[in-house]
Residue, then its C-alpha position, 0 to 999 in steps of 0.5 A: m119366241a120360238d116358245r110360243e110355238q110349243p103345243v101345250t094341253l090343258r087338262t081340267r080335273k075336280f071341276i066344279r060350278n060354284a053358283l054363289l059366287g059366280r064362276k066355274q073354278m078347278v085345277v088344270d093341268v099344262l103338259h109343256p114337253n120342249r117348254a119351260n113354263v107356260s105363260k098365266d098370261e096364256l093360260r088365260q087365253k087358252l081357258s078363255e077359248l076353252y070356255k067361250a069366257d072373254k080373258n078379263q073373267v078368267s083367273c090363274f093360280g097357284f102353278r106349279t111345275q113337275y121336278g124333272g119339268g114336263k107338267s105344269t099342275g095351278f088353279a083355276l076359276i072362270y067367272d060369270s061377268h067381269e063385275v062379278m070378278k072383281k066382286f069376288e077376287p083378292h085385289y091383289r090380283l086384279v092388280r095382277y091383272g090390271a083390273a084395278s091399280k096398285i095402291e100405295k103406301a109408304s113402306r113398313q118401316q115406315r108407317k112404325q116410325r111411325k106409328n112410334r113417333a105418334k105415340t110419344v105425344r098426346g092428344t090432337a098433337k099423334g097428326k102433327a107428330a107423323t107428319k112434322d117429319k115427313k117434312k124434314 
């Protein structure tokens, strides 16, 4: 809890206004002395205050802490609206921010096994071969 009270300085550089994708994009330098690192949630909050946007329109990713600590560098996108963000932002990042739900699917190994079982039969029986082994 004491980490939250430590001062954090945000510096942005390489600022670009991308009108086609409806966003501002920038490299963010985070100075955090006496602190291991800063959570992406906290960075989103601070960037939204800094650029007068809603927290749901800010996306932060790719942060790396420099050797020795005290400074992290990453990338930030600030979208014009939440709808534009949902349109252009990758689904896995929307899941991270709680803007979308994760698609539940079978494990990679199970999908491969089902594919290979279906290869042993022909025609309409392929669907039955895949579902038959699920019931066991």
